[in-house]
C-alpha positions as CSV (number, residue, x, y, z in Angstrom):
1,M,108.5,104.6,85.7
2,K,111.0,101.8,86.2
3,N,111.7,102.9,89.8
4,H,108.0,103.0,90.4
5,F,107.5,99.5,89.1
6,L,110.5,98.2,91.2
7,L,109.0,99.7,94.3
8,L,105.6,98.1,93.6
9,L,107.3,94.8,93.0
10,A,109.3,95.2,96.3
11,G,106.0,95.7,98.0
12,I,104.6,92.5,96.6
13,I,107.6,90.3,97.3
14,L,107.4,91.8,100.8
15,S,93.0,99.2,101.4
16,L,88.5,101.4,101.0
17,S,88.2,103.5,104.1
18,G,85.3,102.0,106.1
19,C,82.5,103.9,107.8
20,V,83.5,103.0,111.3
21,K,83.0,105.0,114.5
22,N,85.9,105.9,116.9
23,E,85.1,104.2,120.1
24,N,87.3,105.9,122.6
25,N,89.7,108.9,122.2
26,A,90.8,108.7,125.8
27,T,94.2,107.5,126.9
28,A,94.7,103.8,126.3
29,E,95.8,101.5,129.1
30,H,99.3,100.1,129.2
31,K,99.6,97.4,126.6
32,V,102.3,95.0,125.3
33,I,101.5,94.0,121.7
34,T,103.6,91.5,119.7
35,D,104.4,92.6,116.2
36,D,105.2,90.6,113.1
37,L,108.8,90.3,114.0
38,N,107.7,88.7,117.2
39,K,108.9,91.7,119.2
40,N,106.9,93.0,122.2
41,V,106.1,96.6,121.7
42,V,105.0,98.6,124.8
43,I,102.1,101.0,124.2
44,D,102.0,103.2,127.3
45,S,99.2,105.5,126.0
46,L,97.0,106.0,123.0
47,P,99.3,107.0,120.1
48,K,98.3,110.5,118.9
49,R,101.0,111.0,116.3
50,V,101.9,108.1,114.0
51,I,103.8,107.6,110.7
52,S,103.2,104.8,108.2
53,L,106.1,103.7,105.9
54,A,104.0,101.5,103.6
55,P,100.8,102.2,101.5
56,N,99.0,99.1,102.7
57,L,99.6,100.0,106.3
58,T,98.3,103.5,105.6
59,E,95.1,102.1,104.2
60,L,94.6,99.9,107.2
61,I,95.2,102.8,109.6
62,Y,92.4,104.7,107.9
63,K,90.2,101.6,107.8
64,I,90.4,101.1,111.5
65,G,89.4,104.7,112.1
66,A,92.7,106.2,113.1
67,G,93.5,108.3,110.1
68,N,93.3,111.4,112.2
69,K,96.4,110.2,114.1
70,L,98.5,109.9,110.9
71,I,101.1,112.7,110.5
72,G,103.5,111.2,108.0
73,N,103.5,108.6,105.2
74,T,105.2,107.8,101.9
75,L,105.0,109.2,98.4
76,Y,103.1,106.1,97.3
77,C,100.4,106.4,100.0
78,N,97.6,107.6,97.8
79,Y,94.5,105.9,99.2
80,P,92.1,107.0,100.6
81,E,92.1,110.6,99.2
82,E,93.1,112.1,102.6
83,A,96.4,110.1,102.5
84,K,97.6,112.2,99.6
85,H,97.7,115.3,101.8
86,I,99.7,113.9,104.7
87,T,103.4,115.0,105.1
88,K,105.6,112.8,102.8
89,I,108.8,111.5,104.4
90,G,110.2,109.4,101.5
91,D,109.4,106.5,99.3
92,M,109.3,102.9,100.6
93,I,113.1,102.5,100.6
94,T,114.6,105.9,101.3
95,F,113.4,108.2,104.1
96,D,114.1,111.6,105.5
97,Y,115.0,110.7,109.1
98,E,115.4,114.3,110.1
99,K,111.8,115.0,109.0
100,I,110.6,111.9,110.8
101,L,112.2,113.1,114.1
102,S,110.9,116.6,113.6
103,L,107.3,115.2,113.4
104,K,107.8,113.7,116.9
105,P,105.9,110.5,116.2
106,D,104.6,108.3,119.1
107,L,104.8,105.3,116.8
108,V,106.1,104.4,113.3
109,F,104.5,101.5,111.4
110,I,106.8,99.6,109.1
111,T,106.6,96.4,107.0
112,V,109.1,93.8,106.1
113,E,108.7,93.0,102.5
114,G,108.1,96.6,101.3
115,N,110.6,98.4,103.5
116,V,114.2,97.4,104.2
117,K,116.0,96.2,107.4
118,D,118.3,99.2,107.4
119,S,115.3,101.5,107.8
120,Y,114.0,99.5,110.8
121,E,117.4,99.5,112.5
122,K,118.0,103.2,111.8
123,L,114.7,104.1,113.4
124,L,115.5,102.1,116.5
125,K,118.9,103.7,116.9
126,L,117.3,107.1,116.7
127,G,115.0,106.1,119.6
128,V,111.8,105.9,117.6
129,K,109.2,103.4,118.7
130,V,108.5,101.0,115.7
131,F,105.8,98.5,115.2
132,V,106.3,95.9,112.4
133,S,103.2,94.7,110.5
134,N,103.8,92.4,107.5
135,P,100.5,91.0,106.2
136,R,101.1,88.6,103.4
137,N,97.6,87.0,103.1
138,Y,94.1,87.3,104.3
139,S,94.9,85.9,107.7
140,G,97.7,88.4,108.0
141,I,95.5,91.3,107.0
142,K,93.0,90.3,109.7
143,K,95.8,90.1,112.3
144,T,97.1,93.5,111.3
145,I,93.6,95.1,111.7
146,K,93.3,93.5,115.1
147,D,96.7,94.8,116.1
148,F,95.8,98.3,115.0
149,G,92.5,98.0,116.9
150,N,94.4,97.1,120.0
151,I,97.0,99.9,119.5
152,F,94.4,102.6,118.9
153,N,91.9,101.3,121.4
154,L,89.5,100.5,118.6
155,E,88.9,96.8,119.2
156,K,85.2,96.9,118.4
157,N,85.9,98.6,115.1
158,A,88.4,95.8,114.3
159,D,85.8,93.1,115.2
160,Q,83.2,94.8,113.1
161,I,85.5,95.1,110.0
162,I,86.6,91.5,110.2
163,S,83.1,90.2,110.6
164,D,82.1,92.2,107.4
165,W,85.1,90.9,105.5
166,D,84.4,87.3,106.5
167,I,80.8,87.5,105.3
168,R,81.8,88.9,102.0
169,Y,84.7,86.4,101.7
170,K,82.5,83.4,102.3
171,K,79.9,84.6,99.8
172,I,82.6,84.8,97.1
173,T,84.1,81.4,97.9
174,D,80.6,79.8,98.0
175,E,79.8,81.2,94.5
176,A,83.3,80.3,93.1
177,N,82.9,76.7,94.2
178,K,79.8,76.4,92.0
179,L,81.8,77.3,88.9
180,P,84.4,75.5,86.8
181,H,88.0,76.3,87.7
182,R,89.6,77.9,84.7
183,K,93.4,78.4,84.2
184,A,94.8,81.8,84.7
185,L,98.2,83.6,84.8
186,F,98.8,86.8,86.7
187,I,101.6,88.7,84.9
188,I,103.7,91.2,86.9
189,G,106.0,92.3,84.0
190,L,106.7,91.4,80.4
191,N,110.5,92.0,80.0
192,P,111.2,89.5,81.3
193,V,107.9,87.7,81.8
194,I,107.5,87.7,85.6
195,V,104.4,86.0,87.1
196,A,102.8,85.4,90.5
197,G,103.6,82.0,92.0
198,K,101.8,80.1,94.7
199,N,103.1,81.6,98.0
200,T,102.0,85.1,97.2
201,F,99.2,87.5,98.2
202,I,98.2,87.7,94.5
203,N,97.8,83.9,94.2
204,E,95.3,84.1,97.1
205,I,93.2,86.6,95.2
206,V,93.3,84.5,92.0
207,T,92.4,81.2,93.7
208,T,89.7,82.7,96.0
209,V,87.6,83.6,93.0
210,G,87.9,80.0,91.6
211,L,90.7,80.4,89.1
212,E,93.6,77.9,88.8
213,N,97.0,79.7,88.9
214,I,99.1,77.9,86.3
215,A,102.3,79.1,88.0
216,S,101.5,77.6,91.3
217,D,103.9,74.7,90.8
218,S,106.9,77.0,90.8
219,P,109.0,77.0,94.0
220,L,109.6,80.7,93.5
221,N,107.2,83.4,94.6
222,Y,107.7,85.4,91.4
223,P,109.2,83.1,88.8
224,I,110.3,84.2,85.3
225,F,108.6,82.3,82.5
226,S,109.7,82.1,78.9
227,R,107.2,83.1,76.3
228,E,107.2,79.5,75.1
229,E,106.3,78.3,78.6
230,V,103.3,80.6,78.7
231,L,102.2,79.2,75.4
232,K,102.6,75.7,76.6
233,R,100.5,76.2,79.7
234,D,97.9,78.1,77.6
235,P,96.0,80.1,80.3
236,E,92.3,80.8,79.7
237,F,92.7,84.2,81.5
238,M,95.6,86.6,81.6
239,L,95.6,89.1,84.4
240,M,97.8,92.1,84.5
241,T,97.9,95.5,86.3
242,G,97.8,98.8,84.4
243,M,96.1,102.1,84.1
244,S,95.2,101.7,80.4
245,S,93.3,98.6,79.5
246,D,93.9,99.1,75.8
247,E,97.6,99.5,76.2
248,V,98.0,96.4,78.3
249,K,96.0,94.3,75.8
250,D,97.9,95.7,72.8
251,N,101.2,94.8,74.5
252,L,100.1,91.2,75.1
253,K,98.6,90.8,71.7
254,G,101.9,92.1,70.2
255,I,103.8,89.1,71.5
256,K,103.9,86.8,68.4
257,E,104.5,83.6,70.4
258,W,101.2,84.1,72.2
259,K,98.8,84.5,69.2
260,T,97.2,81.2,69.9
261,V,96.9,81.4,73.7
262,K,93.3,80.9,74.7
263,A,93.2,84.1,76.8
264,L,94.1,86.3,73.9
265,K,92.1,84.4,71.3
266,N,89.0,84.7,73.5
267,N,89.7,88.3,74.6
268,N,90.0,87.2,78.2
269,V,92.7,89.7,79.2
270,I,91.8,91.2,82.6
271,V,93.4,94.5,83.5
272,V,93.2,95.4,87.2
273,D,94.0,98.3,89.5
274,P,97.7,97.9,90.7
275,D,97.1,99.6,94.0
276,M,94.1,97.5,94.9
277,Y,95.6,94.2,93.8
278,L,99.2,94.6,94.8
279,R,98.7,95.9,98.4
280,P,97.9,93.3,101.1
281,G,95.6,95.6,103.0
282,S,92.1,96.7,103.5
283,R,91.0,96.3,99.9
284,F,91.6,92.6,99.7
285,I,87.9,91.8,99.7
286,D,87.3,94.6,97.2
287,A,89.9,93.0,94.9
288,I,88.4,89.5,95.0
289,E,84.9,90.9,94.4
290,D,86.2,93.0,91.5
291,L,88.0,90.0,89.9
292,F,85.0,87.7,90.4
293,R,82.9,90.2,88.5
294,K,85.4,90.6,85.7
295,I,85.7,86.9,85.0
296,N,82.0,86.3,85.5
297,P,80.4,89.3,83.9
298,H,76.9,87.8,83.7
299,H,76.8,86.4,87.3
300,Q,73.5,87.4,88.9
301,E,74.9,87.9,92.4
302,Y,77.8,90.0,91.2
303,P,76.7,91.8,88.0
304,R,79.6,93.7,86.3
């Protein structure tokens, strides 16, 4: 369980499969695409066999409509359902390079903050073509979906997806701007208390729905707060990931220093899906809509 949490956290400090139609399964023209390491990657023909080394990239590959090209992914690639049945080549840190080579991929997708530099260098030494995508915010997610559209010759799909996202994003921000900005804290772990700071993907979710992140003044992405500091800042909402809502709430209520914290006194503990909220990928808009509903259960436009 601890290793799973560390891998999730590594992915942070580093998405719904859409109903989109494949535009062209023919050979793509010669392209040079700049990845997120600012490296020019030559795409001579449409990739037919690709591997993803991060769950958020796997979700984006399916979202763009290229899931049928995916021949390998990680143990943590569990969404959409089809991703569970793809050949697993390791977790996000350790990979079976012999298996990767045996799959004969045309292209391997890797990230920066979820994977490690050694993996990237090892793949290059083995002669594997690698494309680095490292979305860290909404703008980065849109860049990645455009890159994937370009790589897979699905540019129209990318434009359609981004247009839909932008419409939904604007609707949320318009509604959020009409409401008071309440104080919130997104807790990553309790021992010690690790929270999401300003320069994080999570902070963007929190602030987009109109909440004020009380950890945004920290220079660290994921600062450690004392229990007393949380009490002093007194959030109106506490947000935390977990599969069992009751268990998370019981754990928070069991901390004696927090008995008078507004979020706990008013039962404003929001438990969210870790995969949806901790992966900067195609479910970003789903996450902000979900959170908006949870903090505004009686809102007419977004009924819970």
